[in-house]
C-alpha positions in Angstrom: -5.9 61.3 -3.7 -6.6 58.3 -6.0 -4.1 55.6 -6.6 -4.1 52.3 -8.6 -5.2 50.2 -5.6 -8.2 52.4 -4.7 -9.2 52.5 -8.4 -8.9 48.7 -8.6 -11.0 48.2 -5.5 -13.7 50.5 -6.9 -13.8 48.6 -10.2 -14.8 45.5 -8.2 -18.2 47.2 -8.1 -18.6 47.1 -11.9 -20.4 43.9 -12.8 -19.9 42.5 -16.3 -23.2 42.9 -18.2 -25.3 39.7 -18.1 -23.3 38.2 -15.3 -23.0 38.3 -11.5 -19.2 38.8 -11.4 -17.2 42.0 -11.5 -14.7 42.9 -14.2 -11.7 42.7 -11.8 -12.5 39.2 -10.7 -13.0 38.1 -14.4 -9.5 39.5 -15.1 -10.8 42.0 -17.7 -9.0 45.0 -16.2 -5.6 45.1 -17.9 -4.2 48.7 -17.3 -4.9 51.3 -14.7 -3.1 54.6 -14.9 -3.7 57.5 -12.4 -2.3 61.0 -12.6 -3.6 64.0 -10.7 -7.0 62.2 -10.2 -7.3 61.6 -13.9 -7.8 57.9 -14.5 -7.1 55.7 -17.6 -8.5 52.2 -17.6 -8.0 49.6 -20.2 -10.3 46.6 -20.4 -10.0 43.4 -22.5 -13.4 41.7 -22.7 -14.7 38.5 -24.4 -17.8 40.0 -26.1 -17.8 41.6 -29.5 -21.0 43.5 -28.7 -20.7 47.3 -28.9 -23.5 47.5 -26.4 -21.5 45.7 -23.8 -18.5 47.9 -24.4 -20.6 51.1 -24.1 -22.2 49.8 -20.9 -18.9 49.1 -19.3 -17.5 52.5 -20.3 -20.5 54.2 -18.7 -20.4 52.0 -15.5 -16.6 52.5 -15.0 -16.9 56.2 -15.5 -19.8 56.5 -13.0 -18.1 54.4 -10.4 -14.8 56.2 -10.5 -16.7 59.5 -10.4 -18.0 58.5 -7.1 -14.5 58.4 -5.6 -13.4 61.8 -7.0 -11.9 61.0 -10.4 -11.8 64.3 -12.4 -11.6 62.6 -15.8 -12.0 59.0 -16.7 -10.8 57.5 -20.0 -11.9 53.9 -20.7 -10.4 51.9 -23.6 -12.1 48.6 -24.4 -10.5 45.9 -26.4 -12.8 43.2 -27.7 -12.9 40.5 -30.4 -14.3 41.3 -33.8 -18.0 40.7 -34.3 -18.7 37.2 -35.7 -19.1 36.9 -39.4 -22.4 35.7 -40.9 -23.1 32.1 -40.1 -21.9 29.6 -42.6 -21.6 25.8 -42.7 -17.9 26.0 -42.0 -17.6 26.0 -38.2 -14.9 27.8 -36.2 -14.1 28.4 -32.6 -13.6 25.8 -30.0 -15.3 22.4 -29.5 -13.8 20.0 -27.0 -16.6 17.4 -27.7 -16.9 17.4 -31.5 -18.7 14.0 -31.6 -21.8 15.7 -30.2 -23.9 17.4 -32.9 -25.9 19.9 -30.7 -25.5 21.4 -27.2 -28.4 22.8 -25.3 -27.7 24.9 -22.3 -30.6 24.8 -19.8 -30.3 27.7 -17.4 -32.3 29.7 -14.9 -31.9 33.0 -13.2 -32.4 31.5 -9.7 -32.6 28.2 -8.0 -35.8 26.3 -7.1 -37.7 26.9 -10.3 -37.5 23.3 -11.6 -34.5 23.6 -14.0 -33.2 20.1 -13.4 -36.7 18.6 -13.6 -37.2 20.4 -16.9 -33.8 19.2 -18.2 -34.5 15.6 -17.4 -38.0 15.5 -18.8 -37.1 17.4 -22.0 -34.2 15.0 -22.6 -36.3 11.9 -22.1 -39.1 13.3 -24.3 -36.6 14.0 -27.1 -35.1 10.5 -26.8 -38.5 9.0 -27.0 -38.9 10.9 -30.3 -36.0 8.9 -31.7 -33.1 11.2 -31.0 -29.8 10.1 -29.4 -29.7 12.2 -26.3 -27.4 12.8 -23.3 -27.6 14.9 -20.1 -24.6 16.5 -18.5 -25.3 17.7 -14.9 -22.9 20.6 -14.5 -24.7 22.0 -11.5 -21.6 21.4 -9.4 -23.0 22.5 -6.1 -26.4 20.9 -6.5 -26.2 17.8 -8.7 -29.8 16.5 -8.6 -29.8 14.6 -11.9 -28.7 11.2 -10.2 -31.7 11.4 -7.8 -34.2 12.3 -10.6 -32.8 9.6 -12.9 -32.7 6.9 -10.2 -28.9 6.4 -10.2 -28.1 7.4 -6.6 -25.5 5.0 -5.2 -24.5 3.7 -8.6 -21.0 4.2 -9.9 -20.2 4.8 -13.6 -17.8 2.5 -15.4 -14.2 3.6 -15.9 -12.7 2.7 -19.3 -9.0 3.5 -19.3 -8.6 7.1 -18.1 -12.1 8.1 -19.1 -15.6 7.5 -17.7 -18.5 5.9 -19.5 -21.8 7.7 -19.0 -24.7 5.8 -17.5 -27.6 4.9 -19.7 -31.0 5.6 -18.1 -34.4 5.6 -19.8 -32.7 5.8 -23.2 -30.6 8.8 -22.2 -26.8 8.9 -21.5 -26.2 10.7 -18.2 -23.2 12.0 -16.2 -23.1 14.1 -13.1 -20.6 15.3 -10.6 -23.0 13.7 -8.1 -22.1 10.3 -9.6 -18.4 10.9 -9.2 -18.3 11.9 -5.5 -19.5 10.5 -2.2 -23.2 11.0 -1.5 -23.8 14.1 0.6 -20.3 15.4 0.2 -20.1 19.2 -0.2 -17.9 21.0 -2.7 -16.3 24.2 -1.7 -14.7 25.3 -4.9 -13.5 28.6 -6.4 -14.4 29.6 -9.9 -11.3 28.2 -11.5 -12.0 24.7 -10.2 -15.6 24.8 -11.4 -14.4 25.8 -14.9 -11.9 22.9 -15.0 -14.6 20.4 -13.8 -17.0 21.4 -16.5 -14.3 21.0 -19.2 -13.4 17.6 -17.8 -17.0 16.5 -17.8 -17.2 17.3 -21.5 -13.8 16.0 -22.5 -13.2 13.0 -20.3 -16.6 11.4 -20.5 -17.1 8.8 -23.3 -20.1 10.5 -24.8 -21.5 8.8 -27.9 -22.2 10.5 -31.2 -25.2 12.3 -29.7 -27.8 14.3 -31.5 -28.3 16.5 -28.5 -26.5 16.9 -25.1 -28.6 18.8 -22.6 -26.4 20.6 -20.1 -28.0 21.4 -16.7 -26.3 24.6 -15.6 -25.9 26.0 -12.1 -28.5 28.8 -11.5 -27.6 32.4 -12.2 -25.0 33.7 -14.6 -21.3 33.3 -13.9 -18.1 31.2 -14.4 -19.9 28.0 -15.4 -21.9 29.5 -18.2 -19.0 31.4 -19.6 -16.7 28.3 -19.5 -19.2 26.1 -21.2 -19.9 28.6 -24.0 -16.2 28.9 -24.6 -15.6 25.2 -24.6 -18.3 24.1 -27.0 -20.6 25.8 -29.6 -24.0 26.0 -27.8 -26.7 25.4 -30.4 -29.6 26.7 -28.2 -30.3 28.1 -24.8 -33.4 27.2 -22.8 -34.4 29.3 -19.8 -36.6 27.9 -17.1 -38.7 30.1 -14.9 -41.9 30.2 -12.8 -44.7 32.7 -13.4 -44.0 35.0 -10.4 -42.6 38.5 -11.3 -39.7 38.0 -8.8 -38.6 35.0 -10.9 -39.1 36.8 -14.2 -36.7 39.5 -13.1 -33.9 36.9 -12.8 -35.1 35.2 -16.0 -34.5 38.4 -17.9 -30.9 38.3 -16.8 -30.4 34.8 -18.0 -31.9 35.6 -21.4 -29.6 38.6 -21.6 -26.7 36.3 -20.8 -27.6 34.1 -23.8 -27.5 37.2 -26.0 -24.1 38.3 -24.6 -22.7 34.8 -25.3 -24.1 34.6 -28.8 -26.3 31.6 -27.9 -29.5 31.3 -29.9 -32.5 31.4 -27.5 -34.7 28.4 -28.2 -37.4 29.6 -25.7 -38.7 29.7 -22.2 -40.2 27.0 -20.1 -42.8 28.4 -17.7 -42.7 25.9 -14.9 -45.3 25.5 -12.0 -47.7 27.2 -14.5 -51.0 26.3 -12.8 -51.8 23.5 -10.3 -53.7 20.4 -11.4 -55.7 19.0 -8.5 -55.2 15.2 -8.6 -58.7 14.5 -7.2 -60.7 16.7 -9.6 -58.3 17.3 -12.5 -59.2 21.0 -12.2 -56.4 23.5 -12.8 -55.7 26.5 -10.5 -53.3 29.3 -11.3 -51.8 29.6 -7.8 -48.6 31.2 -9.0 -50.1 32.9 -12.1 -49.8 31.8 -15.6 -48.8 33.2 -19.0 -46.7 35.9 -17.4 -43.6 35.0 -19.5 -45.2 35.9 -22.8 -44.1 39.6 -22.7 -40.6 38.6 -21.8 -40.5 36.1 -24.7 -41.6 38.9 -27.1 -38.9 41.2 -25.8 -36.2 38.6 -26.6 -37.8 37.5 -29.8 -38.3 34.0 -28.6 -41.1 31.5 -27.8 -42.7 29.8 -24.9 -41.6 26.2 -25.3 -44.1 25.0 -22.7 -46.3 25.9 -19.7 -45.7 23.0 -17.3 -48.3 22.7 -14.5 -47.7 21.7 -10.9 -48.7 18.1 -10.9 -47.9 15.7 -8.0 -46.7 13.1 -10.5 -43.8 15.4 -11.5 -42.6 15.7 -7.9 -43.2 12.0 -7.1 -41.4 10.9 -10.2 -38.4 13.2 -9.5 -38.0 12.0 -5.9 -38.3 8.4 -6.8 -36.0 8.5 -9.9 -38.9 7.8 -12.2 -39.4 10.9 -14.5 -43.0 11.5 -15.4 -42.3 11.7 -19.1 -40.9 8.1 -19.1 -43.1 6.5 -16.4 -46.4 8.3 -16.9 -46.4 9.3 -20.6 -50.1 9.8 -20.7 -50.1 12.4 -18.0 -50.9 16.0 -18.9 -47.4 17.1 -17.8 -45.7 14.4 -19.9 -47.6 15.5 -23.0 -46.5 19.1 -22.4 -42.9 18.1 -22.1 -43.3 16.2 -25.4 -44.6 19.3 -27.1 -41.8 21.4 -25.7 -39.2 18.9 -26.8 -40.7 19.0 -30.4 -40.5 22.8 -30.5 -37.0 22.7 -29.2 -35.9 20.2 -31.9 -37.6 22.3 -34.6 -35.6 25.3 -33.4 -32.3 23.3 -33.4 -33.0 22.2 -37.0 -33.7 25.8 -38.0 -30.4 27.0 -36.4 -28.4 24.4 -38.3 -30.1 25.1 -41.6 -29.2 28.7 -41.2 -25.5 27.8 -40.8 -25.2 26.6 -37.3 -23.3 28.3 -34.4 -19.7 28.7 -33.2 -18.1 30.3 -30.2 -15.2 32.1 -31.9 -16.5 35.6 -30.8 -16.2 34.8 -27.1 -12.9 32.9 -27.0 -10.5 34.3 -24.4 -8.0 36.8 -25.7 -4.4 36.4 -24.8 -2.9 39.4 -22.9 0.6 40.7 -23.0 1.6 38.4 -20.2 0.2 35.3 -21.9 -2.9 35.1 -19.6 -6.3 34.2 -21.0 -8.4 37.2 -19.9 -11.8 35.5 -20.2 -11.2 32.8 -17.7 -8.9 34.7 -15.2 -10.1 35.0 -11.7 -7.3 37.2 -10.5 -7.3 40.9 -10.0 -6.1 43.1 -12.8 -4.6 46.6 -12.6 
């Protein structure tokens, strides 16, 4: 015989589309009613997409059918679809002095996401833009190492922190605010709060672009960021292997679910350039991201080769784009940054972006459903 507890536990197997977290942990389950093995479930979600609602209805019905539910009725509450873009912005922006936010994401770790973020930011700064980097990869903050600021402490001004200026780029990272080598064992709610504070309590200048280096995957950090500021563009970093592209597709789908315009894909480790001969070898493959880019109606921002100078520069805190601007890799980063800026301009000319459609809805008990990490039911 089914009861509310057993239904609630089964619903933990229903993953929110585009993310890695279930609908119970997100707090989207608002009502569970069980009578004679007939189940009524009410969800309150953050996406206005009918596709997301339909997917959740199907998934919930299938999962509860596995435990003997005779009939399953699923009601989905969701925000209205966003209106056509206009120059009048709406939604939430806790860092309004920043003109454009670029979310750099990846489906999995180890694909060179932070390396890409740092070099794109430096390239864009060298093209005359005022640029910042926010390292929001809470568990693996590598930007201080790559920017050469390990062991340096940021200046505190009143109750706020001044970002460090490195190679023409403003930079702040959780790694700069904690003891070197210290581990963080945080739940989702603490990660969300940390990201909001890194946006609100850092004295960012009036930047043209703030690059935000996200934790790998899709989860609390991505949702929190998208609800805190209007993200102008998303950049996805991948490697050419098929196993990496599987995860990349999920990241691109996440951008769509969060109404973030997709600027393009960076195919990292795309060929190996032998430092002795200059010859290129496609040891991991090359060009495999093109079909995925077509599927999501986006572009390849750049195919960045494996070049020892990239690794050496990252380890030494001397990014290749700044310290070896004539290298092949630096030139490719420059081209990718130019494409990215052109896309940002295009988005703004078409009316810009806002995040109104994914703001958390307030439930009957006054709880914000989008950011809740407690069980519903």
